[in-house]
N, CA, C and O atoms as a MOPAC input file, in Angstrom:
PM7 MOZYME 1SCF
protein

 N    156.77700 1    80.09400 1   250.65700 1
 C    155.58100 1    80.91800 1   250.85000 1
 C    154.73600 1    80.92700 1   249.57500 1
 O    155.26500 1    80.92400 1   248.46400 1
 N    153.45700 1    80.93700 1   249.75300 1
 C    152.53100 1    80.97300 1   248.63300 1
 C    152.67500 1    82.29000 1   247.88700 1
 O    152.60300 1    83.36300 1   248.48600 1
 N    152.87800 1    82.20500 1   246.57800 1
 C    153.09600 1    83.39600 1   245.75900 1
 C    151.90300 1    84.35400 1   245.79900 1
 O    152.07100 1    85.55500 1   245.58500 1
 N    150.71100 1    83.84300 1   246.06600 1
 C    149.51200 1    84.67700 1   246.09900 1
 C    149.11600 1    85.12200 1   247.50300 1
 O    148.11400 1    85.82100 1   247.65400 1
 N    149.85500 1    84.74800 1   248.51500 1
 C    149.46700 1    85.00900 1   249.91400 1
 C    149.23900 1    86.49100 1   250.18100 1
 O    148.20400 1    86.85700 1   250.73700 1
 N    150.16600 1    87.34300 1   249.80400 1
 C    150.01500 1    88.77400 1   250.05200 1
 C    148.86800 1    89.36300 1   249.24000 1
 O    148.12800 1    90.21900 1   249.72500 1
 N    148.72500 1    88.89700 1   247.99700 1
 C    147.62400 1    89.36700 1   247.15400 1
 C    146.28700 1    89.03900 1   247.81500 1
 O    145.42000 1    89.90400 1   247.93700 1
 N    146.12500 1    87.79400 1   248.23700 1
 C    144.87500 1    87.36700 1   248.87000 1
 C    144.64000 1    88.10100 1   250.18500 1
 O    143.51000 1    88.48600 1   250.48800 1
 N    145.69000 1    88.29500 1   250.96100 1
 C    145.56500 1    88.99500 1   252.24500 1
 C    145.12200 1    90.44300 1   252.04100 1
 O    144.53900 1    91.04500 1   252.94200 1
 N    145.39400 1    90.99900 1   250.87200 1
 C    145.01900 1    92.38200 1   250.58700 1
 C    143.57700 1    92.55800 1   250.14200 1
 O    143.13700 1    93.68600 1   249.92000 1
 N    142.83100 1    91.46500 1   250.00700 1
 C    141.42000 1    91.54900 1   249.61300 1
 C    140.60800 1    91.77900 1   250.88000 1
 O    140.50500 1    90.89100 1   251.72500 1
 N    140.03500 1    92.96400 1   251.01000 1
 C    139.32700 1    93.35000 1   252.23300 1
 C    138.05300 1    92.55600 1   252.49000 1
 O    137.77700 1    92.18300 1   253.63000 1
 N    137.29000 1    92.29900 1   251.46400 1
 C    136.01500 1    91.60400 1   251.63300 1
 C    136.28000 1    90.10600 1   251.81300 1
 O    136.80900 1    89.46400 1   250.90500 1
 N    135.92300 1    89.54300 1   252.96400 1
 C    136.20700 1    88.12400 1   253.22300 1
 C    135.58200 1    87.16600 1   252.20600 1
 O    136.20500 1    86.16700 1   251.84700 1
 N    134.37600 1    87.44700 1   251.74100 1
 C    133.74900 1    86.53600 1   250.77900 1
 C    134.44100 1    86.61600 1   249.41700 1
 O    134.54300 1    85.60600 1   248.72100 1
 N    134.91500 1    87.79600 1   249.03100 1
 C    135.65800 1    87.94300 1   247.77700 1
 C    136.99100 1    87.20000 1   247.87000 1
 O    137.40500 1    86.51300 1   246.93600 1
 N    137.65000 1    87.35400 1   249.01700 1
 C    138.93000 1    86.67300 1   249.24100 1
 C    138.73800 1    85.15600 1   249.17600 1
 O    139.52300 1    84.44600 1   248.54800 1
 N    137.69200 1    84.67700 1   249.82700 1
 C    137.41300 1    83.24100 1   249.85100 1
 C    137.12800 1    82.69700 1   248.45700 1
 O    137.62100 1    81.63000 1   248.08900 1
 N    136.34200 1    83.42000 1   247.69100 1
 C    135.99500 1    82.97400 1   246.33600 1
 C    137.22700 1    82.97600 1   245.43000 1
 O    137.42300 1    82.05500 1   244.63700 1
 N    138.04900 1    84.00700 1   245.55300 1
 C    139.26700 1    84.09700 1   244.74500 1
 C    140.22100 1    82.95600 1   245.10100 1
 O    140.78200 1    82.30300 1   244.22100 1
 N    140.39200 1    82.73000 1   246.38900 1
 C    141.26700 1    81.64600 1   246.84800 1
 C    140.73700 1    80.29000 1   246.37700 1
 O    141.51700 1    79.41000 1   246.01400 1
 N    139.43300 1    80.12300 1   246.38200 1
 C    138.81400 1    78.87900 1   245.91100 1
 C    139.16000 1    78.62500 1   244.44000 1
 O    139.49600 1    77.50400 1   244.06100 1
 N    139.07800 1    79.66800 1   243.62400 1
 C    139.40900 1    79.54300 1   242.19900 1
 C    140.88500 1    79.17700 1   242.03400 1
 O    141.21400 1    78.26600 1   241.27400 1
 N    141.76800 1    79.87600 1   242.73500 1
 C    143.20200 1    79.59400 1   242.62600 1
 C    143.50700 1    78.15700 1   243.06500 1
 O    144.28200 1    77.45800 1   242.41300 1
 N    142.90200 1    77.72400 1   244.16100 1
 C    143.13400 1    76.36000 1   244.65200 1
 C    142.60600 1    75.31500 1   243.67700 1
 O    143.21700 1    74.26100 1   243.49900 1
 N    141.48100 1    75.60600 1   243.05100 1
 C    140.92800 1    74.68800 1   242.05600 1
 C    141.90000 1    74.54100 1   240.88200 1
 O    142.15200 1    73.43000 1   240.41800 1
 N    142.44100 1    75.66100 1   240.40700 1
 C    143.38900 1    75.61300 1   239.28800 1
 C    144.63600 1    74.82800 1   239.69400 1
 O    145.10300 1    73.97200 1   238.94100 1
 N    145.16900 1    75.11100 1   240.86300 1
 C    146.37100 1    74.39000 1   241.33400 1
 C    146.12700 1    72.89200 1   241.42900 1
 O    147.00100 1    72.09600 1   241.08500 1
 N    144.95400 1    72.50800 1   241.89000 1
 C    144.63200 1    71.09400 1   242.04800 1
 C    144.43700 1    70.41300 1   240.69200 1
 O    144.94300 1    69.31500 1   240.46300 1
 N    143.70900 1    71.06700 1   239.81000 1
 C    143.37800 1    70.47800 1   238.50100 1
 C    144.54900 1    70.54200 1   237.51900 1
 O    144.69900 1    69.66700 1   236.66600 1
 N    145.37400 1    71.57900 1   237.64400 1
 C    146.48500 1    71.79300 1   236.70800 1
 C    147.78900 1    72.03100 1   237.47200 1
 O    148.31700 1    73.14300 1   237.45500 1
 N    148.30400 1    71.01800 1   238.12700 1
 C    149.50500 1    71.21300 1   238.94100 1
 C    150.74100 1    71.60500 1   238.12900 1
 O    151.71800 1    72.10000 1   238.69200 1
 N    150.70600 1    71.39100 1   236.82100 1
 C    151.84200 1    71.76900 1   235.97900 1
 C    151.91400 1    73.27600 1   235.73900 1
 O    152.95600 1    73.78600 1   235.32700 1
 N    150.81600 1    73.99200 1   235.99400 1
 C    150.82100 1    75.44100 1   235.78500 1
 C    151.53200 1    76.12600 1   236.94200 1
 O    151.39900 1    75.73600 1   238.10200 1
 N    152.28300 1    77.14700 1   236.59600 1
 C    153.04800 1    77.89000 1   237.59100 1
 C    152.26900 1    79.13400 1   238.02100 1
 O    151.95300 1    79.97900 1   237.18300 1
 N    151.95300 1    79.25800 1   239.31700 1
 C    151.31000 1    80.48400 1   239.79800 1
 C    152.34800 1    81.60800 1   239.85000 1
 O    153.44600 1    81.42600 1   240.37600 1
 N    151.99300 1    82.75300 1   239.30800 1
 C    152.90100 1    83.89900 1   239.28200 1
 C    152.13100 1    85.18200 1   239.54800 1
 O    150.93700 1    85.28000 1   239.26600 1
 N    152.83200 1    86.15300 1   240.09100 1
 C    152.27300 1    87.48600 1   240.28500 1
 C    153.08600 1    88.42100 1   239.41200 1
 O    154.25700 1    88.67900 1   239.69300 1
 N    152.47200 1    88.93000 1   238.35200 1
 C    153.13800 1    89.85000 1   237.42600 1
 C    152.24700 1    91.07700 1   237.27400 1
 O    151.02800 1    90.96100 1   237.14600 1
 N    152.86400 1    92.23900 1   237.29000 1
 C    152.12100 1    93.49700 1   237.18900 1
 C    151.05100 1    93.56000 1   238.28700 1
 O    149.97500 1    94.12400 1   238.08900 1
 N    151.35900 1    92.97900 1   239.43000 1
 C    150.47600 1    92.90700 1   240.59300 1
 C    149.17200 1    92.15300 1   240.29300 1
 O    148.15200 1    92.38700 1   240.94100 1
 N    149.21600 1    91.25500 1   239.31500 1
 C    148.04800 1    90.47100 1   238.94700 1
 C    148.39600 1    88.98800 1   239.05200 1
 O    149.42500 1    88.55900 1   238.53000 1
 N    147.55400 1    88.20500 1   239.71700 1
 C    147.79500 1    86.77000 1   239.78800 1
 C    147.50500 1    86.11100 1   238.44500 1
 O    146.52800 1    86.43700 1   237.77000 1
 N    148.37000 1    85.18400 1   238.07700 1
 C    148.19900 1    84.47700 1   236.81000 1
 C    148.84600 1    83.10900 1   236.89300 1
 O    149.59600 1    82.80900 1   237.82100 1
 N    148.54400 1    82.29700 1   235.91400 1
 C    149.13200 1    80.97200 1   235.80600 1
 C    149.78300 1    80.86400 1   234.44000 1
 O    149.21300 1    81.27800 1   233.43100 1
 N    150.99700 1    80.29600 1   234.42000 1
 C    151.75300 1    80.16300 1   233.18500 1
 C    152.13300 1    78.68900 1   232.97200 1
 O    152.08900 1    77.87000 1   233.89000 1
 N    152.50000 1    78.39900 1   231.74300 1
 C    152.95200 1    77.05800 1   231.37400 1
 C    154.15900 1    77.23100 1   230.46500 1
 O    154.06800 1    77.92200 1   229.45000 1
 N    155.26400 1    76.63100 1   230.80000 1
 C    156.53900 1    76.74500 1   230.08100 1
 C    156.85000 1    78.20400 1   229.67800 1
 O    157.31400 1    78.47200 1   228.57000 1
 N    156.58400 1    79.12500 1   230.60300 1
 C    156.90800 1    80.53100 1   230.38300 1
 C    155.90600 1    81.30800 1   229.55600 1
 O    156.15300 1    82.46700 1   229.22200 1
 N    154.77800 1    80.69800 1   229.21600 1
 C    153.76400 1    81.40300 1   228.44800 1
 C    152.48800 1    81.57300 1   229.28200 1
 O    152.11900 1    80.69800 1   230.06500 1
 N    151.84000 1    82.69700 1   229.09700 1
 C    150.62300 1    83.04500 1   229.82900 1
 C    149.49900 1    82.07700 1   229.48400 1
 O    149.27200 1    81.76200 1   228.31600 1
 N    148.79400 1    81.60800 1   230.52200 1
 C    147.62600 1    80.75000 1   230.31700 1
 C    146.35000 1    81.46200 1   230.74900 1
 O    145.38500 1    81.52000 1   229.98700 1
 N    146.33600 1    82.00500 1   231.96700 1
 C    145.13600 1    82.69600 1   232.45700 1
 C    145.53700 1    83.64700 1   233.58400 1
 O    146.43200 1    83.34700 1   234.37400 1
 N    144.86400 1    84.79400 1   233.64600 1
 C    145.13700 1    85.77600 1   234.68700 1
 C    143.84500 1    86.29900 1   235.29100 1
 O    142.75300 1    86.09700 1   234.76000 1
 N    144.00800 1    86.98300 1   236.42700 1
 C    142.84600 1    87.45800 1   237.17600 1
 C    143.08900 1    88.86800 1   237.69400 1
 O    144.22600 1    89.28300 1   237.91500 1
 N    141.99500 1    89.58800 1   237.88100 1
 C    142.03900 1    90.88200 1   238.56300 1
 C    140.71400 1    91.03700 1   239.30200 1
 O    139.76000 1    90.29900 1   239.05600 1
 N    140.67300 1    92.00100 1   240.20500 1
 C    139.50200 1    92.17400 1   241.06700 1
 C    138.93000 1    93.56900 1   240.94000 1
 O    139.64800 1    94.53100 1   240.66800 1
 N    137.63300 1    93.66400 1   241.14100 1
 C    136.98300 1    94.96600 1   241.28500 1
 C    135.92600 1    94.81200 1   242.37500 1
 O    135.70700 1    93.71100 1   242.88100 1
 N    135.28200 1    95.89500 1   242.73000 1
 C    134.24100 1    95.82700 1   243.75600 1
 C    133.09400 1    94.91900 1   243.34000 1
 O    132.47000 1    94.27600 1   244.18400 1
 N    132.81300 1    94.86600 1   242.03400 1
 C    131.64500 1    94.14600 1   241.55300 1
 C    131.90800 1    92.75000 1   241.01100 1
 O    130.98300 1    91.94500 1   240.89700 1
 N    133.17600 1    92.45000 1   240.67200 1
 C    133.41900 1    91.16600 1   240.02100 1
 C    134.86500 1    90.68600 1   240.12400 1
 O    135.78200 1    91.43800 1   240.45600 1
 N    135.02300 1    89.40500 1   239.82600 1
 C    136.32200 1    88.78600 1   239.59800 1
 C    136.49200 1    88.78100 1   238.08600 1
 O    135.65100 1    88.24700 1   237.36300 1
 N    137.57300 1    89.37200 1   237.61700 1
 C    137.81900 1    89.41600 1   236.17400 1
 C    138.80000 1    88.31400 1   235.79700 1
 O    139.81900 1    88.10600 1   236.45700 1
 N    138.46400 1    87.61800 1   234.72200 1
 C    139.29800 1    86.54100 1   234.19900 1
 C    139.81000 1    86.98900 1   232.83500 1
 O    139.03700 1    87.42900 1   231.98500 1
 N    141.11900 1    86.87200 1   232.63700 1
 C    141.72300 1    87.28100 1   231.37000 1
 C    142.45100 1    86.08700 1   230.75000 1
 O    143.56200 1    85.75900 1   231.16500 1
 N    141.83900 1    85.44100 1   229.76600 1
 C    142.47400 1    84.29000 1   229.13900 1
 C    143.14000 1    84.60500 1   227.78900 1
 O    143.70600 1    83.70400 1   227.16900 1
 N    143.08700 1    85.81700 1   227.33500 1
 C    143.55100 1    86.33300 1   226.03800 1
 C    142.38000 1    86.34700 1   225.05100 1
 O    141.44100 1    85.55600 1   225.14200 1
 N    142.48200 1    87.27200 1   224.12100 1
 C    141.41500 1    87.55700 1   223.14700 1
 C    141.00000 1    86.32500 1   222.33200 1
 O    139.80800 1    86.08600 1   222.13600 1
 N    141.96800 1    85.55200 1   221.86300 1
 C    141.67800 1    84.36800 1   221.04600 1
 C    140.81200 1    83.37800 1   221.82400 1
 O    139.90000 1    82.76500 1   221.26800 1
 N    141.10100 1    83.23300 1   223.09100 1
 C    140.36800 1    82.28700 1   223.92700 1
 C    138.94200 1    82.75800 1   224.16200 1
 O    138.00800 1    81.95600 1   224.13700 1
 N    138.77300 1    84.03900 1   224.38600 1
 C    137.41200 1    84.57800 1   224.57000 1
 C    136.58800 1    84.34800 1   223.30700 1
 O    135.42300 1    83.95900 1   223.39000 1
 N    137.17800 1    84.58200 1   222.15200 1
 C    136.46900 1    84.34200 1   220.89500 1
 C    136.10300 1    82.85500 1   220.76500 1
 O    135.02600 1    82.51500 1   220.27500 1
 N    137.00300 1    81.98400 1   221.20400 1
 C    136.79100 1    80.53900 1   221.11000 1
 C    135.60800 1    80.07400 1   221.97200 1
 O    134.90300 1    79.14000 1   221.59100 1
 N    135.38700 1    80.70900 1   223.11400 1
 C    134.33700 1    80.27200 1   224.05100 1
 C    133.15700 1    81.24200 1   224.12400 1
 O    132.35000 1    81.16800 1   225.05000 1
 N    133.05600 1    82.13300 1   223.17000 1
 C    132.03800 1    83.18500 1   223.23300 1
 C    130.61500 1    82.64100 1   223.42200 1
 O    129.84900 1    83.19700 1   224.20900 1
 N    130.25700 1    81.58800 1   222.73200 1
 C    128.91400 1    81.01500 1   222.89400 1
 C    128.68300 1    80.53500 1   224.32300 1
 O    127.59600 1    80.71200 1   224.87400 1
 N    129.70800 1    79.92700 1   224.92000 1
 C    129.60400 1    79.45300 1   226.30000 1
 C    129.46400 1    80.62100 1   227.27600 1
 O    128.75100 1    80.52100 1   228.27500 1
 N    130.14000 1    81.71600 1   226.98500 1
 C    130.02700 1    82.91100 1   227.83400 1
 C    128.61300 1    83.46000 1   227.78900 1
 O    128.05800 1    83.86400 1   228.81100 1
 N    128.04300 1    83.47200 1   226.60900 1
 C    126.65700 1    83.93800 1   226.45300 1
 C    125.70900 1    83.05700 1   227.27100 1
 O    124.84000 1    83.56500 1   227.98000 1
 N    125.87900 1    81.74000 1   227.16800 1
 C    125.01600 1    80.80100 1   227.90200 1
 C    125.17100 1    80.96600 1   229.40900 1
 O    124.19800 1    80.85200 1   230.15300 1
 N    126.40700 1    81.23800 1   229.86200 1
 C    126.65600 1    81.40900 1   231.29600 1
 C    126.13100 1    82.74800 1   231.80900 1
 O    125.94900 1    82.93500 1   233.01200 1
 N    125.89000 1    83.67600 1   230.88200 1
 C    125.39400 1    84.98600 1   231.28100 1
 C    126.47000 1    85.91800 1   231.81000 1
 O    126.16200 1    86.91100 1   232.46800 1
 N    127.73000 1    85.60900 1   231.52900 1
 C    128.82900 1    86.46500 1   231.97400 1
 C    128.99500 1    87.65200 1   231.03400 1
 O    128.90000 1    87.51900 1   229.81400 1
 N    129.24200 1    88.80200 1   231.62200 1
 C    129.58300 1    90.00000 1   230.86300 1
 C    131.05300 1    89.86200 1   230.45800 1
 O    131.87300 1    89.39400 1   231.24800 1
 N    131.38400 1    90.26400 1   229.24000 1
 C    132.76900 1    90.13400 1   228.79500 1
 C    133.09400 1    91.16700 1   227.72400 1
 O    132.20900 1    91.74300 1   227.09200 1
 N    134.38600 1    91.37900 1   227.54400 1
 C    134.90600 1    92.23700 1   226.48200 1
 C    135.82800 1    91.36300 1   225.63300 1
 O    135.87500 1    90.14700 1   225.81700 1
 N    136.54600 1    91.96700 1   224.72400 1
 C    137.50300 1    91.21200 1   223.91700 1
 C    138.66500 1    90.68600 1   224.75500 1
 O    139.33500 1    89.73400 1   224.35500 1
 N    138.90800 1    91.30100 1   225.91900 1
 C    140.09100 1    90.96100 1   226.70800 1
 C    139.80600 1    90.29900 1   228.05000 1
 O    140.68800 1    89.64400 1   228.60500 1
 N    138.57300 1    90.45400 1   228.59500 1
 C    138.31800 1    89.86400 1   229.91100 1
 C    136.86200 1    89.48600 1   230.10900 1
 O    135.95600 1    89.94700 1   229.41400 1
 N    136.69100 1    88.61900 1   231.10000 1
 C    135.36700 1    88.12000 1   231.46500 1
 C    135.09400 1    88.57300 1   232.89700 1
 O    135.95100 1    88.43000 1   233.77000 1
 N    133.90900 1    89.11500 1   233.13800 1
 C    133.54100 1    89.57600 1   234.47800 1
 C    132.59000 1    88.57200 1   235.12900 1
 O    131.49700 1    88.30400 1   234.63000 1
 N    133.04600 1    88.02600 1   236.26300 1
 C    132.19900 1    87.11000 1   237.01900 1
 C    131.73700 1    87.85300 1   238.27000 1
 O    132.53700 1    88.08300 1   239.17700 1
 N    130.46500 1    88.23100 1   238.33200 1
 C    129.97900 1    88.95100 1   239.51700 1
 C    130.22600 1    88.14100 1   240.78900 1
 O    130.11200 1    86.91500 1   240.78700 1
 N    130.55800 1    88.82800 1   241.85300 1
 C    130.85800 1    88.15400 1   243.11600 1
 C    129.70800 1    87.26900 1   243.58600 1
 O    129.94100 1    86.24400 1   244.22700 1
 N    128.48900 1    87.64800 1   243.28100 1
 C    127.33700 1    86.86700 1   243.76000 1
 C    126.98300 1    85.70700 1   242.84200 1
 O    126.12700 1    84.88900 1   243.18100 1
 N    127.63200 1    85.62600 1   241.68100 1
 C    127.36100 1    84.53300 1   240.74000 1
 C    128.25100 1    83.33600 1   241.04500 1
 O    129.36200 1    83.48600 1   241.55400 1
 N    127.74900 1    82.14900 1   240.72600 1
 C    128.60300 1    80.97000 1   240.90600 1
 C    129.71500 1    80.95900 1   239.84900 1
 O    129.56900 1    81.53000 1   238.76800 1
 N    130.80400 1    80.31100 1   240.18000 1
 C    131.90200 1    80.14200 1   239.23100 1
 C    131.56500 1    78.95400 1   238.34200 1
 O    131.29000 1    77.86000 1   238.83400 1
 N    131.58700 1    79.16800 1   237.05700 1
 C    131.35900 1    78.08300 1   236.09900 1
 C    132.70600 1    77.40700 1   235.84100 1
 O    133.43700 1    77.78400 1   234.92600 1
 N    133.02000 1    76.40800 1   236.65700 1
 C    134.32800 1    75.75500 1   236.55300 1
 C    134.52100 1    75.03600 1   235.22600 1
 O    135.64900 1    74.92400 1   234.74600 1
 N    133.44700 1    74.54900 1   234.63000 1
 C    133.59900 1    73.90500 1   233.32000 1
 C    134.05700 1    74.92100 1   232.27700 1
 O    134.78300 1    74.57600 1   231.34400 1
 N    133.63700 1    76.16000 1   232.43500 1
 C    134.06000 1    77.21600 1   231.52200 1
 C    135.52700 1    77.59500 1   231.76700 1
 O    136.28300 1    77.79500 1   230.81700 1
 N    135.92500 1    77.69400 1   233.03700 1
 C    137.33800 1    77.93700 1   233.34300 1
 C    138.20100 1    76.81600 1   232.77300 1
 O    139.26300 1    77.05900 1   232.20000 1
 N    137.72700 1    75.59600 1   232.94100 1
 C    138.45300 1    74.44000 1   232.42200 1
 C    138.61600 1    74.53000 1   230.90500 1
 O    139.68600 1    74.24300 1   230.36900 1
 N    137.56500 1    74.92400 1   230.23300 1
 C    137.60500 1    75.03800 1   228.77900 1
 C    138.62900 1    76.09900 1   228.34300 1
 O    139.36700 1    75.89600 1   227.37900 1
 N    138.66400 1    77.21700 1   229.05400 1
 C    139.63300 1    78.27700 1   228.73500 1
 C    141.06700 1    77.80100 1   228.95100 1
 O    141.93000 1    77.96100 1   228.08800 1
 N    141.29700 1    77.21800 1   230.11400 1
 C    142.65200 1    76.78900 1   230.46800 1
 C    143.12900 1    75.69400 1   229.51700 1
 O    144.25400 1    75.75000 1   229.02200 1
 N    142.29100 1    74.71400 1   229.26400 1
 C    142.70500 1    73.61700 1   228.38700 1
 C    142.92300 1    74.08100 1   226.95600 1
 O    143.83100 1    73.59900 1   226.27900 1
 N    142.09400 1    75.01700 1   226.48800 1
 C    142.31300 1    75.57400 1   225.15300 1
 C    143.67700 1    76.26500 1   225.09300 1
 O    144.43800 1    76.05800 1   224.14700 1
 N    143.98400 1    77.07600 1   226.09100 1
 C    145.26000 1    77.79300 1   226.08200 1
 C    146.45400 1    76.84900 1   226.21700 1
 O    147.46900 1    77.04500 1   225.54900 1
 N    146.34800 1    75.84200 1   227.05900 1
 C    147.45100 1    74.87800 1   227.19000 1
 C    147.70100 1    74.19900 1   225.84300 1
 O    148.84700 1    74.08100 1   225.40900 1
 N    146.63900 1    73.75800 1   225.19000 1
 C    146.77200 1    73.08700 1   223.89500 1
 C    147.24200 1    74.04600 1   222.80500 1
 O    148.18900 1    73.75300 1   222.07400 1
 N    146.57500 1    75.18900 1   222.70300 1
 C    146.85500 1    76.13900 1   221.63000 1
 C    148.23900 1    76.78000 1   221.75700 1
 O    148.83100 1    77.18100 1   220.75600 1
 N    148.75200 1    76.87500 1   222.97800 1
 C    150.04500 1    77.52400 1   223.20200 1
 C    151.15300 1    76.51000 1   223.53200 1
 O    152.20100 1    76.88200 1   224.06200 1
 N    150.91700 1    75.24200 1   223.21900 1
 C    151.88700 1    74.18600 1   223.54600 1
 C    153.26900 1    74.47200 1   222.96700 1
 O    154.28000 1    74.16300 1   223.59900 1
 N    153.32200 1    75.04700 1   221.79300 1
 C    154.60700 1    75.33700 1   221.15700 1
 C    154.93700 1    76.82200 1   221.16600 1
 O    155.84900 1    77.26000 1   220.46400 1
 N    154.21900 1    77.58400 1   221.93900 1
 C    154.42800 1    79.03100 1   222.01000 1
 C    155.72900 1    79.31100 1   222.76300 1
 O    155.98100 1    78.72100 1   223.81400 1
 N    156.53900 1    80.19800 1   222.23300 1
 C    157.81300 1    80.53800 1   222.86500 1
 C    157.81900 1    81.95600 1   223.44200 1
 O    158.84300 1    82.43600 1   223.92700 1
 N    156.65700 1    82.61700 1   223.38200 1
 C    156.54800 1    83.97000 1   223.93200 1
 C    155.52000 1    83.95700 1   225.06100 1
 O    154.72300 1    83.02600 1   225.17900 1
 N    155.55000 1    85.00500 1   225.88900 1
 C    154.60800 1    85.08500 1   226.99300 1
 C    153.18100 1    85.25200 1   226.48500 1
 O    152.28000 1    84.51300 1   226.88200 1
 N    152.98400 1    86.22700 1   225.60700 1
 C    151.66700 1    86.46700 1   224.99000 1
 C    151.67400 1    85.90100 1   223.58200 1
 O    152.73900 1    85.70300 1   222.99700 1
 N    150.50800 1    85.64200 1   223.04100 1
 C    150.41200 1    85.25700 1   221.63400 1
 C    150.87200 1    86.41600 1   220.76100 1
 O    150.74000 1    87.58100 1   221.13500 1
 N    151.39600 1    86.09300 1   219.63100 1
 C    151.84700 1    87.14400 1   218.69100 1
 C    150.69900 1    87.60200 1   217.84100 1
 O    150.86900 1    88.47700 1   216.99200 1

């Protein structure tokens, strides 16, 4: 069974569910080595037991959490994309397109930067 099936089924708004599922499927297709996991009731992808990227939902946006270091690394790109963000997460409004090149940049940075990481989160 798909680890995210119950999570996705719990999204009431069909367009939000579809967009979230699209993002998850894109990650699975592009990065088959990443393990989809549900921790703390939040969908995320890990690599060799370390966190790579996570997601959460709100009425207004899909939140992406790649870790603070990664947000700092791509801050200029976030500004150009027009995404609202904090030190810990990026808010993608439901009506905005997903900038897959930006997701790719986050994921690839974390895979590379955490290649030798032995903990779930960065220290």
